[in-house]
Every structure is written in C-alpha cells, then in structure tokens.
MITOR-728529 format. One line per field, with one value per residue (C-alpha): residue number from 1; residue in one letter; z, y, x negated. Coordinates in steps of 0.2 Angstrom, whole numbers, plus 5000, padded with zeros to 4 digits. Each point is the difference from the previous one (the first is absolute). Layout:
% residues N
pos: c(NUM; ...) .
code: c(A; ...) .
zz: c(Z; ...) .
yy: c(Y; ...) .
xx: c(X; ...) .
//
This chain:
% residues 378
pos: c(1; 2; 3; 4; 5; 6; 7; 8; 9; 10; 11; 12; 13; 14; 15; 16; 17; 18; 19; 20; 21; 22; 23; 24; 25; 26; 27; 28; 29; 30; 31; 32; 33; 34; 35; 36; 37; 38; 39; 40; 41; 42; 43; 44; 45; 46; 47; 48; 49; 50; 51; 52; 53; 54; 55; 56; 57; 58; 59; 60; 61; 62; 63; 64; 65; 66; 67; 68; 69; 70; 71; 72; 73; 74; 75; 76; 77; 78; 79; 80; 81; 82; 83; 84; 85; 86; 87; 88; 89; 90; 91; 92; 93; 94; 95; 96; 97; 98; 99; 100; 101; 102; 103; 104; 105; 106; 107; 108; 109; 110; 111; 112; 113; 114; 115; 116; 117; 118; 119; 120; 121; 122; 123; 124; 125; 126; 127; 128; 129; 130; 131; 132; 133; 134; 135; 136; 137; 138; 139; 140; 141; 142; 143; 144; 145; 146; 147; 148; 149; 150; 151; 152; 153; 154; 155; 156; 157; 158; 159; 160; 161; 162; 163; 164; 165; 166; 167; 168; 169; 170; 171; 172; 173; 174; 175; 176; 177; 178; 179; 180; 181; 182; 183; 184; 185; 186; 187; 188; 189; 190; 191; 192; 193; 194; 195; 196; 197; 198; 199; 200; 201; 202; 203; 204; 205; 206; 207; 208; 209; 210; 211; 212; 213; 214; 215; 216; 217; 218; 219; 220; 221; 222; 223; 224; 225; 226; 227; 228; 229; 230; 231; 232; 233; 234; 235; 236; 237; 238; 239; 240; 241; 242; 243; 244; 245; 246; 247; 248; 249; 250; 251; 252; 253; 254; 255; 256; 257; 258; 259; 260; 261; 262; 263; 264; 265; 266; 267; 268; 269; 270; 271; 272; 273; 274; 275; 276; 277; 278; 279; 280; 281; 282; 283; 284; 285; 286; 287; 288; 289; 290; 291; 292; 293; 294; 295; 296; 297; 298; 299; 300; 301; 302; 303; 304; 305; 306; 307; 308; 309; 310; 311; 312; 313; 314; 315; 316; 317; 318; 319; 320; 321; 322; 323; 324; 325; 326; 327; 328; 329; 330; 331; 332; 333; 334; 335; 336; 337; 338; 339; 340; 341; 342; 343; 344; 345; 346; 347; 348; 349; 350; 351; 352; 353; 354; 355; 356; 357; 358; 359; 360; 361; 362; 363; 364; 365; 366; 367; 368; 369; 370; 371; 372; 373; 374; 375; 376; 377; 378) .
code: c(M; Q; Q; I; V; N; A; G; P; I; S; R; S; Q; I; S; R; N; L; S; L; N; K; V; T; V; S; D; I; Y; S; Q; L; L; H; E; G; L; I; R; E; V; G; H; G; V; S; T; R; N; G; G; R; K; P; V; M; A; L; L; N; V; G; Y; G; Y; V; I; S; I; N; I; L; R; S; R; F; S; M; I; T; C; R; L; D; G; R; S; E; N; Y; E; S; V; S; T; R; D; V; D; L; T; S; V; L; D; M; I; D; E; R; I; A; N; I; M; A; A; S; P; N; R; L; L; G; I; A; F; G; L; D; G; T; I; Y; K; N; Q; I; L; G; A; S; L; K; G; F; K; N; F; D; L; A; K; Y; F; S; D; K; F; Q; I; P; V; I; L; E; N; L; A; N; E; S; A; I; Y; E; R; D; F; S; G; E; G; V; Y; E; N; L; I; S; V; T; I; R; D; Q; V; S; A; G; I; V; T; E; G; H; L; Y; R; G; H; N; G; E; A; G; N; I; G; N; C; P; L; A; D; R; Y; K; E; D; N; M; E; D; V; N; H; Y; V; A; E; G; N; V; L; Q; R; I; M; A; Y; Q; N; I; D; R; V; D; V; N; R; I; R; R; D; Y; L; G; H; R; P; E; L; L; A; I; L; D; E; F; A; Y; Y; L; S; K; V; L; G; N; L; S; S; T; F; A; P; D; A; I; I; V; N; A; P; I; L; E; L; L; P; E; L; M; D; K; V; R; D; Y; V; G; Q; L; D; I; L; R; K; A; P; L; L; L; T; K; N; S; K; E; A; A; L; M; G; G; A; S; A; I; I; H; K; A; L; A; L; D; D; L; Q; L; T; F; S; N; Q; R; S; A; V; L; E; G; V; E; S) .
zz: c(5173; 5018; 5005; 4993; 5009; 5017; 5000; 4988; 4997; 4995; 4987; 4987; 5008; 5017; 4992; 4992; 5017; 5009; 4988; 4995; 4982; 4986; 4998; 4981; 5003; 5013; 4988; 4987; 5010; 5008; 4983; 4995; 5016; 4997; 4982; 5005; 5013; 5015; 5009; 4999; 5004; 5014; 5000; 5006; 5015; 5009; 4991; 5007; 5010; 4984; 4992; 4982; 4994; 5013; 4997; 4992; 5013; 4995; 5008; 4996; 4988; 5010; 4986; 4989; 5006; 5015; 5007; 5008; 5015; 5004; 5015; 4999; 5017; 5004; 5001; 4992; 4989; 5002; 4988; 4998; 4986; 5003; 4992; 4996; 5016; 5011; 5003; 5001; 4994; 4998; 5013; 4998; 5010; 4992; 5008; 4991; 5012; 4991; 4984; 4988; 4992; 4983; 5007; 5011; 4985; 4991; 5014; 5000; 4981; 5000; 5014; 4990; 4984; 5009; 5008; 4983; 4992; 5013; 5001; 4987; 5004; 4994; 5011; 5001; 5009; 5013; 5015; 5009; 5018; 5007; 5013; 4993; 4992; 4985; 4990; 4983; 4999; 5001; 5014; 5007; 5015; 5006; 5014; 4989; 4990; 4981; 5000; 5001; 4983; 4992; 4990; 5008; 4993; 4982; 5001; 5005; 4989; 4985; 5004; 5003; 4991; 5014; 5013; 5014; 5015; 5014; 5018; 5016; 5013; 5013; 4986; 4995; 5018; 5002; 4984; 5008; 5016; 4990; 4988; 5010; 5016; 4994; 4991; 5009; 5015; 4998; 4990; 5008; 5006; 5002; 4997; 5008; 4992; 5009; 4989; 4993; 5003; 5010; 4988; 5001; 4988; 5002; 4994; 5001; 4995; 4992; 4989; 5002; 5004; 4992; 5003; 4990; 4988; 5010; 5015; 5012; 5014; 4999; 5019; 5002; 4997; 5013; 5015; 5017; 5016; 5011; 5014; 5013; 4991; 4991; 4991; 4992; 4984; 4989; 4987; 5002; 4990; 5013; 5014; 4992; 4983; 5001; 4995; 5013; 5014; 4995; 4999; 5018; 5005; 4991; 5008; 5017; 4995; 4992; 4984; 4982; 4994; 5007; 5011; 5002; 5012; 5011; 5000; 5005; 5013; 5007; 5000; 5010; 5011; 5004; 4994; 5006; 4985; 4988; 5010; 5000; 4981; 4998; 5012; 4990; 4984; 5008; 5007; 4984; 4989; 5012; 4996; 4981; 5002; 5012; 4987; 4986; 5011; 5005; 4983; 4988; 5013; 4991; 5004; 5004; 4999; 4995; 5003; 4989; 5008; 5001; 5017; 5007; 4991; 5009; 5016; 4999; 5019; 4997; 4992; 5017; 5005; 4985; 5004; 5018; 4994; 4988; 5014; 5010; 4986; 5002; 4983; 4995; 4988; 5005; 4986; 5003; 4997; 4992; 4993; 4983; 4999; 4985; 5003; 4987; 4985; 5004; 4987; 4987; 5001; 5000; 4984; 4993; 5003; 4992; 4984; 5000; 5000; 4985; 4990; 5003; 4996; 5017; 5007; 5010; 5006; 5016; 4999; 5014; 5001; 5012; 5001; 4998; 5002; 4989; 5006; 4990; 5010; 5016; 4996; 4997; 5016; 5011) .
yy: c(4831; 5004; 4982; 5001; 5016; 4995; 4982; 4997; 4989; 4991; 4987; 5001; 4985; 5009; 5016; 4989; 4993; 5016; 5009; 4985; 5004; 4987; 4994; 5004; 5018; 5003; 4993; 5012; 5015; 4994; 4999; 5017; 5008; 4990; 5006; 5018; 4998; 5004; 4984; 4988; 4982; 4995; 4981; 4986; 4996; 4984; 4987; 4993; 4984; 4991; 5004; 5008; 5015; 5014; 5016; 5015; 5015; 5018; 5017; 5018; 5006; 5015; 5005; 5003; 5018; 5012; 5014; 5017; 5007; 5018; 5010; 5019; 5009; 5019; 5001; 4985; 4985; 4982; 4986; 4981; 4988; 4984; 4983; 4990; 4990; 5015; 5001; 5019; 5007; 5017; 5011; 5018; 5015; 5017; 5017; 5012; 5014; 5017; 4991; 5004; 4986; 5001; 4997; 4986; 4991; 5003; 4992; 4985; 4999; 5000; 4986; 4989; 5002; 4995; 4985; 4994; 5003; 4990; 4985; 4986; 4996; 5010; 5012; 4994; 5014; 5015; 5003; 5017; 5003; 5017; 5007; 5005; 4993; 4990; 4991; 4991; 5005; 5018; 5012; 5008; 5009; 5001; 5008; 5004; 5016; 4997; 4982; 5002; 4996; 4998; 4983; 4993; 4982; 5006; 5011; 4985; 4987; 5010; 5004; 4981; 4991; 4989; 4998; 5013; 4999; 5013; 4996; 5009; 4996; 4992; 4989; 4995; 4996; 4990; 4990; 4997; 4993; 4989; 4993; 4998; 4994; 4982; 4993; 5003; 5008; 5016; 4999; 5015; 5013; 5019; 5008; 5018; 5010; 5016; 5011; 5017; 4994; 4987; 4987; 4982; 4986; 4988; 4982; 4990; 4982; 5002; 5015; 5018; 5010; 5017; 5008; 5014; 5007; 4992; 5010; 4986; 5001; 5019; 5001; 5015; 5012; 4993; 5011; 4995; 5008; 5009; 4990; 5014; 5010; 4989; 5015; 5003; 4990; 4997; 4987; 4984; 5007; 5014; 4988; 4985; 5004; 4999; 5017; 5008; 4989; 5003; 5019; 5000; 4990; 5012; 5015; 4994; 4995; 5017; 4993; 5001; 4982; 4983; 4992; 4982; 4996; 5014; 4994; 4983; 5007; 5011; 4986; 4988; 5015; 5003; 5018; 5006; 5012; 4985; 4988; 5012; 5002; 4981; 4997; 5011; 4991; 4983; 5006; 5007; 4985; 4988; 5009; 4997; 4982; 4996; 5008; 4990; 4984; 5002; 5005; 4987; 4986; 4995; 4985; 5013; 5018; 5003; 5017; 5007; 5016; 5006; 5007; 4983; 4991; 5012; 4997; 4983; 5001; 5013; 4987; 4993; 5017; 5000; 4982; 5006; 5014; 4989; 4988; 5014; 5003; 4993; 4992; 4982; 4995; 5003; 4993; 4996; 5015; 4997; 5009; 4997; 4990; 5010; 5018; 5007; 4989; 4994; 5012; 4997; 4981; 5002; 5010; 4987; 4987; 5010; 5002; 4982; 4995; 5012; 4993; 4982; 5004; 4993; 5016; 4991; 4985; 4998; 5000; 4995; 5006; 4995; 5018; 4994; 5014; 5002; 5003; 5016; 5008; 4994; 5007; 5017; 4999; 4996) .
xx: c(5012; 5006; 4996; 4982; 4997; 5007; 4995; 4986; 4990; 5016; 5005; 5014; 5008; 5000; 5007; 5014; 5004; 5000; 5011; 5011; 4996; 4998; 4981; 5001; 5006; 4987; 4986; 5006; 4999; 4984; 4992; 5006; 4992; 4984; 4999; 5003; 4986; 5010; 4996; 4985; 4997; 4989; 4998; 5010; 5011; 5003; 5010; 5016; 5001; 5006; 4984; 4999; 4991; 4995; 5009; 4992; 5000; 5003; 4996; 5004; 4986; 4994; 4988; 5015; 5000; 5001; 5010; 4997; 5009; 4999; 5007; 5001; 5001; 4999; 4981; 4994; 5003; 4995; 4999; 4996; 4998; 5009; 4999; 5016; 4999; 5000; 4982; 4994; 4984; 4992; 5009; 4997; 5007; 4998; 5003; 5011; 5000; 5003; 5001; 5016; 5011; 4992; 4982; 5007; 5007; 4983; 4991; 5011; 5000; 4980; 4999; 5013; 4990; 4983; 5008; 5007; 4983; 4991; 5012; 4999; 5018; 5015; 5010; 5018; 5009; 4998; 5011; 5001; 5006; 5004; 5012; 5017; 5016; 4997; 5013; 4999; 4982; 5003; 4995; 5016; 4992; 4982; 4991; 4985; 5002; 5002; 5005; 5019; 5008; 4983; 5000; 4984; 5004; 5002; 4984; 4989; 5009; 4998; 4982; 4995; 5014; 5004; 5015; 5000; 5011; 5004; 5005; 5000; 4987; 5013; 5007; 4982; 4996; 5016; 4995; 4983; 5007; 5012; 4987; 4984; 5007; 5005; 5014; 5017; 4992; 5010; 5016; 5007; 4988; 4997; 4983; 5000; 4986; 4994; 4990; 5005; 5018; 5008; 5008; 5006; 4999; 5014; 5000; 5016; 5000; 4983; 5005; 4997; 5015; 5000; 5017; 5008; 4987; 4986; 5003; 5001; 4987; 4998; 5001; 4988; 5014; 5012; 5004; 4994; 5006; 4987; 4994; 5004; 5013; 5013; 5008; 4983; 4997; 4985; 4997; 4990; 4985; 4998; 4998; 4991; 4992; 4981; 4996; 5011; 4993; 4982; 5003; 5005; 4985; 4988; 5009; 4996; 4982; 4998; 4993; 5006; 4995; 5005; 4987; 5005; 4986; 5005; 5018; 4995; 4988; 5014; 5012; 4989; 4995; 5019; 4999; 5018; 5002; 4998; 5010; 5015; 4999; 4999; 5014; 5011; 4995; 5004; 5016; 5007; 4993; 5009; 5017; 4997; 4995; 5014; 5013; 4992; 5000; 5018; 5006; 4991; 4997; 4983; 4989; 4987; 4995; 4982; 4993; 4986; 4993; 4981; 5003; 5006; 4985; 4989; 5009; 5008; 5003; 5013; 5011; 5004; 5007; 5011; 5006; 5004; 5010; 5010; 5003; 5009; 5012; 5018; 5001; 5005; 4986; 4982; 4989; 4982; 4989; 4984; 4985; 4995; 4984; 4993; 5005; 4987; 5005; 5018; 5008; 4986; 5002; 5019; 4998; 4988; 5013; 5014; 4990; 4994; 5018; 5003; 4985; 5005; 5019; 5004; 5009; 5014; 4990; 4990; 4981; 4989; 4983; 4986; 4992; 4982; 4989; 4985; 4982; 5000; 5014; 4994; 4983; 5008; 5009; 4985) .
//
C-alpha cells in the first residue's frame, strides 16, 4: 500500500522488486486491496526488453474516501477536506470570538455533517489540532479554556462512528514538513510554531518524538534571561508568542485590533517603535532557535509564524542573531512555505495514515492545491 501511494502508478512486479517480496505474495495482497476498492488499475506499463505482456499499473483510489482536518485556535477554527493523495479542498476559517466551547463544538459538528451530506464518498476520519499537550489521543493541557481533560476524540468518534485523532499544532506542522517536502528531504527536523504558544514539533529519523506524556517541544514555558538584566527571567511565550508581540504593537499604535496593513507599512517606513519591538522578537527567537539547533542537531529548523509570513525580511535578522551565538551546531533556518495550511495538512496526513493503517510508514504527498482552495484564497 505504501508503495502504491508513494510510487504509483506502479506494477505488481515492481512492488515485488522494491520490497524483495515473492510475486505470489504481492499478487495476493494486491488482489485484496483491489477487491476492497483501496486501489485501482489505470492501464498498462511498458513491457520488459524480453517482451511478454505489459504490466498492469495501479494507483491509490482517491475516490475511496476523504478525511477532514480541523485546527482550533483561540478565536477561530479552520478546516479542510483532503483526498487520500494529500490534495486539499474546501478550506474554511470560522471566527469563534466570544463563543463558548459548546457552541464551537456545535459549529464544527454542523459543518462536518454538511460536508458528509454533500460528498458522494465516505468520510474516513477526522484530525484535530490545537495548542497544548496531547498524549495517546488525550488533551493533558491546553491553552483554550474547557479543553483540558475533555475527550474531544471520543466526542466526535462516537458522533460520526469514524476514527478521530488529536495532535498539537507544532507536531502537525512537523508532519507536514516531513510528508509534503519530498521523500527523505527531512529525516531530522524541528518545526517551530508561533501562535498562542511557542511550540516545537520534533521529527527524528522520520518519526515524531513526543517525550514523556507528550511534553516534548513545550518550549514556550522555558525561561529566558532578559536581554538587559540577566537576573530578570521571563518565559519564551512572554517574549515570542504571537499574541504578546501583537499586543505590544497595538499598544504603540493605540488601537485595539490588529491592522496587518499598518504593520507592514510601518515596517517599510522604518517606524522606530515597531522596529524596536521586532528587534526584541528576533533577538529572543534567535535564542530559542540556537538552543534547539545545538541540542538536537536537526537537518533544518522550519519556522511557522504569521508575523514572519507578513514580514519575511525579519527572518534575516533572526539568522544574524543566531550567527552571533557561540554554539557548535547551527542548523539551516527556514520559513515554512505554507504557513496558513501547514498544521491542517499535517493533520490530514496523520489521519490518512490512520485510515490506511499505515501509521508507522512514510507517505510522501505532492501537495497539489485544488482550484477550490485557490479561489477562496484569492
């Protein structure tokens, strides 16, 4: 199944060679997958030099079903449907400002039901992503009120009778970078997600590293020495988390809502108040990234932060500060290519793995973007 997903269209004989499995064994499993509708045949390949019949080629049957990925943040939730080949559709972002947990769950429930009613294919699973500590599909800690110890997976699994998995946003982003960047590009990577909290998703030798009770990557609560007074300590979230940085920006702008156009305009206009806030952000973020680089020695560190998506030039200042650190290992620092959807797509990959019973096997997706999604974005 993994061979067909990653290398299809592919023949039985090629699968047999790739996996060093007996042709009869491969044919038996192939026939079972074909009977179940998980794969489909798409014509014939090229015959060998010795002649003979042309091999039948097989592909994943993306019409077998679809998955839904949902991210729940402080003031909104976003969701996509995704085909089994990683192609996303029907992106939607919904405001939940001043809405209680029960109402949020009802809103999500209604949208899932609408998607199911409109689709001729069956829903195979749902993935939820949120900030917090998640272990064995349970929320052990969350930044959102009411979610700690709430069995979100069971709630929706019972309602729709399908598998439901939970993951934190940083881990979902790390899964995205692993599965949508090309096979083997990042065997060891760290994805740093800056939202309500600062978190790291850690992939070692292709697998997520979760640590004790899923607490790995919870870097937002780590202490950092003040830039000017070393005896004064605050946690990483205080200096780097999105909400705190935006609060400082809104305070000098004397407004109560984020104005991204004004932030960009002030940055290009070299407004000293904004430059000072962003310099502090870049300085403290560099400390975090330097520590991660030195400790884990990843192939790359990939940063997912809306403020850096808005001001990508700021990443050069972060790299400059890291360059000044006296550390042995300085991993390449990259910005994600898909800030808005990385966690959603990572969640989709995780539930596709579950739906296909390929939990421990690497799947590589092409990240083809549908016309529906591109239309919404434009």
